[in-house]
PyMOL Python script that loads the backbone (N, CA, C, O; Angstrom):
from pymol import cmd

cmd.read_pdbstr("""\
ATOM      1  N   LEU A   1     180.837  15.045 138.782  1.00  0.00           N
ATOM      2  CA  LEU A   1     180.194  16.040 137.922  1.00  0.00           C
ATOM      3  C   LEU A   1     178.735  16.173 138.410  1.00  0.00           C
ATOM      4  O   LEU A   1     178.198  17.275 138.513  1.00  0.00           O
ATOM      5  N   ASN A   2     178.149  15.080 138.690  1.00  0.00           N
ATOM      6  CA  ASN A   2     176.657  15.086 139.164  1.00  0.00           C
ATOM      7  C   ASN A   2     176.598  16.034 140.450  1.00  0.00           C
ATOM      8  O   ASN A   2     175.723  16.890 140.587  1.00  0.00           O
ATOM      9  N   ILE A   3     177.561  15.809 141.329  1.00  0.00           N
ATOM     10  CA  ILE A   3     177.508  16.456 142.644  1.00  0.00           C
ATOM     11  C   ILE A   3     177.663  17.939 142.271  1.00  0.00           C
ATOM     12  O   ILE A   3     176.933  18.744 142.848  1.00  0.00           O
ATOM     13  N   LEU A   4     178.536  18.369 141.369  1.00  0.00           N
ATOM     14  CA  LEU A   4     178.734  19.781 141.023  1.00  0.00           C
ATOM     15  C   LEU A   4     177.356  20.358 140.435  1.00  0.00           C
ATOM     16  O   LEU A   4     176.942  21.453 140.816  1.00  0.00           O
ATOM     17  N   LYS A   5     176.708  19.636 139.555  1.00  0.00           N
ATOM     18  CA  LYS A   5     175.515  20.087 139.106  1.00  0.00           C
ATOM     19  C   LYS A   5     174.455  20.241 140.188  1.00  0.00           C
ATOM     20  O   LYS A   5     173.722  21.227 140.265  1.00  0.00           O
ATOM     21  N   SER A   6     174.423  19.300 140.938  1.00  0.00           N
ATOM     22  CA  SER A   6     173.474  19.383 142.085  1.00  0.00           C
ATOM     23  C   SER A   6     173.653  20.538 143.000  1.00  0.00           C
ATOM     24  O   SER A   6     172.711  21.188 143.454  1.00  0.00           O
ATOM     25  N   THR A   7     175.001  20.780 143.269  1.00  0.00           N
ATOM     26  CA  THR A   7     175.243  21.966 143.968  1.00  0.00           C
ATOM     27  C   THR A   7     174.946  23.278 143.472  1.00  0.00           C
ATOM     28  O   THR A   7     174.571  24.220 144.171  1.00  0.00           O
ATOM     29  N   ILE A   8     175.150  23.297 142.109  1.00  0.00           N
ATOM     30  CA  ILE A   8     174.759  24.538 141.329  1.00  0.00           C
ATOM     31  C   ILE A   8     173.221  24.732 141.355  1.00  0.00           C
ATOM     32  O   ILE A   8     172.720  25.850 141.470  1.00  0.00           O
ATOM     33  N   GLN A   9     172.503  23.604 141.245  1.00  0.00           N
ATOM     34  CA  GLN A   9     171.002  23.873 141.267  1.00  0.00           C
ATOM     35  C   GLN A   9     170.575  24.234 142.624  1.00  0.00           C
ATOM     36  O   GLN A   9     169.652  25.034 142.777  1.00  0.00           O
ATOM     37  N   ASP A  10     171.210  23.676 143.662  1.00  0.00           N
ATOM     38  CA  ASP A  10     170.899  24.170 145.018  1.00  0.00           C
ATOM     39  C   ASP A  10     171.104  25.618 145.250  1.00  0.00           C
ATOM     40  O   ASP A  10     170.337  26.358 145.867  1.00  0.00           O
ATOM     41  N   MET A  11     172.207  25.936 144.694  1.00  0.00           N
ATOM     42  CA  MET A  11     172.624  27.539 144.975  1.00  0.00           C
ATOM     43  C   MET A  11     171.754  28.365 144.205  1.00  0.00           C
ATOM     44  O   MET A  11     171.391  29.445 144.674  1.00  0.00           O
ATOM     45  N   GLU A  12     171.314  27.927 142.897  1.00  0.00           N
ATOM     46  CA  GLU A  12     170.367  28.690 142.146  1.00  0.00           C
ATOM     47  C   GLU A  12     169.050  28.796 142.797  1.00  0.00           C
ATOM     48  O   GLU A  12     168.430  29.859 142.800  1.00  0.00           O
ATOM     49  N   LYS A  13     168.609  27.728 143.344  1.00  0.00           N
ATOM     50  CA  LYS A  13     167.269  27.809 144.063  1.00  0.00           C
ATOM     51  C   LYS A  13     167.336  28.647 145.184  1.00  0.00           C
ATOM     52  O   LYS A  13     166.372  29.373 145.427  1.00  0.00           O
ATOM     53  N   GLU A  14     168.443  28.659 145.987  1.00  0.00           N
ATOM     54  CA  GLU A  14     168.580  29.571 147.159  1.00  0.00           C
ATOM     55  C   GLU A  14     168.613  30.958 146.687  1.00  0.00           C
ATOM     56  O   GLU A  14     167.969  31.804 147.308  1.00  0.00           O
ATOM     57  N   ARG A  15     169.335  31.294 145.594  1.00  0.00           N
ATOM     58  CA  ARG A  15     169.513  32.619 145.075  1.00  0.00           C
ATOM     59  C   ARG A  15     168.133  33.176 144.600  1.00  0.00           C
ATOM     60  O   ARG A  15     167.797  34.337 144.830  1.00  0.00           O
ATOM     61  N   ASP A  16     167.327  32.254 143.902  1.00  0.00           N
ATOM     62  CA  ASP A  16     165.954  32.690 143.538  1.00  0.00           C
ATOM     63  C   ASP A  16     165.033  32.909 144.695  1.00  0.00           C
ATOM     64  O   ASP A  16     164.156  33.773 144.658  1.00  0.00           O
ATOM     65  N   PHE A  17     165.230  32.131 145.719  1.00  0.00           N
ATOM     66  CA  PHE A  17     164.430  32.358 147.019  1.00  0.00           C
ATOM     67  C   PHE A  17     164.591  33.678 147.570  1.00  0.00           C
ATOM     68  O   PHE A  17     163.651  34.430 147.826  1.00  0.00           O
ATOM     69  N   TYR A  18     165.963  33.970 147.767  1.00  0.00           N
ATOM     70  CA  TYR A  18     166.175  35.376 148.447  1.00  0.00           C
ATOM     71  C   TYR A  18     165.998  36.546 147.495  1.00  0.00           C
ATOM     72  O   TYR A  18     165.766  37.664 147.955  1.00  0.00           O
ATOM     73  N   PHE A  19     166.094  36.342 146.216  1.00  0.00           N
ATOM     74  CA  PHE A  19     165.753  37.391 145.243  1.00  0.00           C
ATOM     75  C   PHE A  19     164.311  37.662 145.294  1.00  0.00           C
ATOM     76  O   PHE A  19     163.914  38.827 145.252  1.00  0.00           O
ATOM     77  N   GLY A  20     163.511  36.692 145.381  1.00  0.00           N
ATOM     78  CA  GLY A  20     162.072  36.837 145.531  1.00  0.00           C
ATOM     79  C   GLY A  20     161.676  37.549 146.786  1.00  0.00           C
ATOM     80  O   GLY A  20     160.749  38.358 146.732  1.00  0.00           O
ATOM     81  N   LYS A  21     162.273  37.326 147.866  1.00  0.00           N
ATOM     82  CA  LYS A  21     162.110  38.064 149.086  1.00  0.00           C
ATOM     83  C   LYS A  21     162.476  39.547 148.888  1.00  0.00           C
ATOM     84  O   LYS A  21     161.708  40.462 149.186  1.00  0.00           O
ATOM     85  N   LEU A  22     163.724  39.724 148.355  1.00  0.00           N
ATOM     86  CA  LEU A  22     164.042  41.155 148.152  1.00  0.00           C
ATOM     87  C   LEU A  22     163.138  41.824 147.167  1.00  0.00           C
ATOM     88  O   LEU A  22     162.834  42.982 147.452  1.00  0.00           O
ATOM     89  N   ARG A  23     162.655  41.329 146.081  1.00  0.00           N
ATOM     90  CA  ARG A  23     161.736  41.863 145.210  1.00  0.00           C
ATOM     91  C   ARG A  23     160.415  42.318 145.997  1.00  0.00           C
ATOM     92  O   ARG A  23     159.904  43.424 145.823  1.00  0.00           O
ATOM     93  N   ASN A  24     159.945  41.413 146.827  1.00  0.00           N
ATOM     94  CA  ASN A  24     158.767  41.716 147.555  1.00  0.00           C
ATOM     95  C   ASN A  24     159.028  42.887 148.503  1.00  0.00           C
ATOM     96  O   ASN A  24     158.127  43.710 148.669  1.00  0.00           O
ATOM     97  N   ILE A  25     160.182  43.019 149.128  1.00  0.00           N
ATOM     98  CA  ILE A  25     160.516  44.139 149.889  1.00  0.00           C
ATOM     99  C   ILE A  25     160.517  45.375 149.065  1.00  0.00           C
ATOM    100  O   ILE A  25     160.045  46.425 149.502  1.00  0.00           O
ATOM    101  N   GLU A  26     161.063  45.268 147.827  1.00  0.00           N
ATOM    102  CA  GLU A  26     161.138  46.462 146.959  1.00  0.00           C
ATOM    103  C   GLU A  26     159.751  46.940 146.539  1.00  0.00           C
ATOM    104  O   GLU A  26     159.487  48.139 146.452  1.00  0.00           O
ATOM    105  N   LEU A  27     158.872  45.972 146.281  1.00  0.00           N
ATOM    106  CA  LEU A  27     157.446  46.410 145.935  1.00  0.00           C
ATOM    107  C   LEU A  27     156.805  47.038 147.030  1.00  0.00           C
ATOM    108  O   LEU A  27     156.025  47.958 146.782  1.00  0.00           O
ATOM    109  N   ILE A  28     157.028  46.656 148.324  1.00  0.00           N
ATOM    110  CA  ILE A  28     156.329  47.223 149.485  1.00  0.00           C
ATOM    111  C   ILE A  28     156.878  48.640 149.614  1.00  0.00           C
ATOM    112  O   ILE A  28     156.128  49.584 149.865  1.00  0.00           O
ATOM    113  N   CYS A  29     158.121  48.774 149.449  1.00  0.00           N
ATOM    114  CA  CYS A  29     158.861  50.122 149.466  1.00  0.00           C
ATOM    115  C   CYS A  29     158.224  51.004 148.453  1.00  0.00           C
ATOM    116  O   CYS A  29     157.875  52.135 148.790  1.00  0.00           O
ATOM    117  N   GLN A  30     158.053  50.594 147.287  1.00  0.00           N
ATOM    118  CA  GLN A  30     157.496  51.391 146.238  1.00  0.00           C
ATOM    119  C   GLN A  30     155.993  51.858 146.459  1.00  0.00           C
ATOM    120  O   GLN A  30     155.526  52.925 146.059  1.00  0.00           O
ATOM    121  N   GLU A  31     155.365  50.938 147.118  1.00  0.00           N
ATOM    122  CA  GLU A  31     153.912  51.291 147.452  1.00  0.00           C
ATOM    123  C   GLU A  31     153.843  52.335 148.405  1.00  0.00           C
ATOM    124  O   GLU A  31     152.954  53.176 148.276  1.00  0.00           O
ATOM    125  N   LYS A  32     154.735  52.419 149.447  1.00  0.00           N
ATOM    126  CA  LYS A  32     154.803  53.308 150.517  1.00  0.00           C
ATOM    127  C   LYS A  32     155.691  54.511 150.262  1.00  0.00           C
ATOM    128  O   LYS A  32     155.896  55.366 151.124  1.00  0.00           O
ATOM    129  N   GLU A  33     156.201  54.542 149.064  1.00  0.00           N
ATOM    130  CA  GLU A  33     156.972  55.766 148.663  1.00  0.00           C
ATOM    131  C   GLU A  33     156.389  56.990 148.840  1.00  0.00           C
ATOM    132  O   GLU A  33     155.193  57.054 148.556  1.00  0.00           O
ATOM    133  N   GLY A  34     157.011  58.122 149.295  1.00  0.00           N
ATOM    134  CA  GLY A  34     156.433  59.374 149.516  1.00  0.00           C
ATOM    135  C   GLY A  34     155.709  59.590 150.771  1.00  0.00           C
ATOM    136  O   GLY A  34     155.185  60.682 150.992  1.00  0.00           O
ATOM    137  N   GLU A  35     155.643  58.577 151.646  1.00  0.00           N
ATOM    138  CA  GLU A  35     155.098  58.781 152.943  1.00  0.00           C
ATOM    139  C   GLU A  35     156.078  59.441 153.892  1.00  0.00           C
ATOM    140  O   GLU A  35     155.704  59.858 154.988  1.00  0.00           O
ATOM    141  N   GLY A  36     157.290  59.535 153.489  1.00  0.00           N
ATOM    142  CA  GLY A  36     158.269  60.167 154.477  1.00  0.00           C
ATOM    143  C   GLY A  36     158.863  59.260 155.567  1.00  0.00           C
ATOM    144  O   GLY A  36     159.448  59.720 156.547  1.00  0.00           O
ATOM    145  N   ASP A  37     158.681  57.938 155.344  1.00  0.00           N
ATOM    146  CA  ASP A  37     159.210  57.114 156.428  1.00  0.00           C
ATOM    147  C   ASP A  37     160.766  56.887 156.335  1.00  0.00           C
ATOM    148  O   ASP A  37     161.225  56.265 155.377  1.00  0.00           O
ATOM    149  N   PRO A  38     161.487  57.332 157.215  1.00  0.00           N
ATOM    150  CA  PRO A  38     162.924  57.282 157.127  1.00  0.00           C
ATOM    151  C   PRO A  38     163.467  55.839 157.025  1.00  0.00           C
ATOM    152  O   PRO A  38     164.440  55.531 156.338  1.00  0.00           O
ATOM    153  N   THR A  39     162.767  55.021 157.750  1.00  0.00           N
ATOM    154  CA  THR A  39     163.169  53.508 157.722  1.00  0.00           C
ATOM    155  C   THR A  39     162.915  52.967 156.281  1.00  0.00           C
ATOM    156  O   THR A  39     163.777  52.242 155.784  1.00  0.00           O
ATOM    157  N   LEU A  40     161.894  53.245 155.646  1.00  0.00           N
ATOM    158  CA  LEU A  40     161.698  52.696 154.274  1.00  0.00           C
ATOM    159  C   LEU A  40     162.687  53.428 153.362  1.00  0.00           C
ATOM    160  O   LEU A  40     163.225  52.799 152.450  1.00  0.00           O
ATOM    161  N   GLN A  41     162.950  54.697 153.555  1.00  0.00           N
ATOM    162  CA  GLN A  41     164.004  55.269 152.691  1.00  0.00           C
ATOM    163  C   GLN A  41     165.366  54.678 152.832  1.00  0.00           C
ATOM    164  O   GLN A  41     166.139  54.627 151.875  1.00  0.00           O
ATOM    165  N   ARG A  42     165.665  54.229 154.023  1.00  0.00           N
ATOM    166  CA  ARG A  42     166.947  53.533 154.325  1.00  0.00           C
ATOM    167  C   ARG A  42     166.969  52.252 153.629  1.00  0.00           C
ATOM    168  O   ARG A  42     168.025  51.894 153.108  1.00  0.00           O
ATOM    169  N   ILE A  43     165.860  51.472 153.553  1.00  0.00           N
ATOM    170  CA  ILE A  43     165.866  50.248 152.956  1.00  0.00           C
ATOM    171  C   ILE A  43     165.947  50.328 151.481  1.00  0.00           C
ATOM    172  O   ILE A  43     166.568  49.472 150.852  1.00  0.00           O
ATOM    173  N   VAL A  44     165.309  51.380 150.862  1.00  0.00           N
ATOM    174  CA  VAL A  44     165.452  51.618 149.429  1.00  0.00           C
ATOM    175  C   VAL A  44     166.893  52.027 149.082  1.00  0.00           C
ATOM    176  O   VAL A  44     167.422  51.689 148.023  1.00  0.00           O
ATOM    177  N   ASP A  45     167.467  52.722 149.963  1.00  0.00           N
ATOM    178  CA  ASP A  45     168.899  53.099 149.791  1.00  0.00           C
ATOM    179  C   ASP A  45     169.735  51.869 149.782  1.00  0.00           C
ATOM    180  O   ASP A  45     170.616  51.723 148.934  1.00  0.00           O
ATOM    181  N   ILE A  46     169.502  51.029 150.648  1.00  0.00           N
ATOM    182  CA  ILE A  46     170.391  49.732 150.744  1.00  0.00           C
ATOM    183  C   ILE A  46     170.079  48.926 149.506  1.00  0.00           C
ATOM    184  O   ILE A  46     171.013  48.383 148.918  1.00  0.00           O
ATOM    185  N   LEU A  47     168.788  48.797 149.043  1.00  0.00           N
ATOM    186  CA  LEU A  47     168.447  47.924 148.011  1.00  0.00           C
ATOM    187  C   LEU A  47     169.119  48.420 146.617  1.00  0.00           C
ATOM    188  O   LEU A  47     169.482  47.627 145.747  1.00  0.00           O
ATOM    189  N   TYR A  48     169.238  49.836 146.513  1.00  0.00           N
ATOM    190  CA  TYR A  48     169.786  50.367 145.213  1.00  0.00           C
ATOM    191  C   TYR A  48     171.250  50.696 145.355  1.00  0.00           C
ATOM    192  O   TYR A  48     171.827  51.215 144.400  1.00  0.00           O
ATOM    193  N   ALA A  49     171.852  50.450 146.401  1.00  0.00           N
ATOM    194  CA  ALA A  49     173.366  50.756 146.598  1.00  0.00           C
ATOM    195  C   ALA A  49     174.156  49.898 145.580  1.00  0.00           C
ATOM    196  O   ALA A  49     173.909  48.706 145.401  1.00  0.00           O
ATOM    197  N   THR A  50     175.097  50.564 144.942  1.00  0.00           N
ATOM    198  CA  THR A  50     175.855  49.807 143.958  1.00  0.00           C
ATOM    199  C   THR A  50     177.240  49.303 144.400  1.00  0.00           C
ATOM    200  O   THR A  50     178.065  48.860 143.600  1.00  0.00           O
ATOM    201  N   ASP A  51     177.430  49.395 145.654  1.00  0.00           N
ATOM    202  CA  ASP A  51     178.881  48.986 146.213  1.00  0.00           C
ATOM    203  C   ASP A  51     178.823  47.589 146.592  1.00  0.00           C
ATOM    204  O   ASP A  51     179.819  47.032 147.055  1.00  0.00           O
TER     205      ASP A  51
END
""", "prot")
cmd.dss("prot")
cmd.show_as("cartoon", "prot")
cmd.util.cbc("prot")
cmd.orient("prot")
């Protein structure tokens, strides 16, 4: 049971780590929104895709 709890904690830590990175990318894209950069628009499209 302790191994399972430890695994869950590790997975949650990794999830939060990558979520933070994605959030930072989202903020950068929002700052640059409207500049007409097709690469940034593609990144935003990927971030907000629901599939």
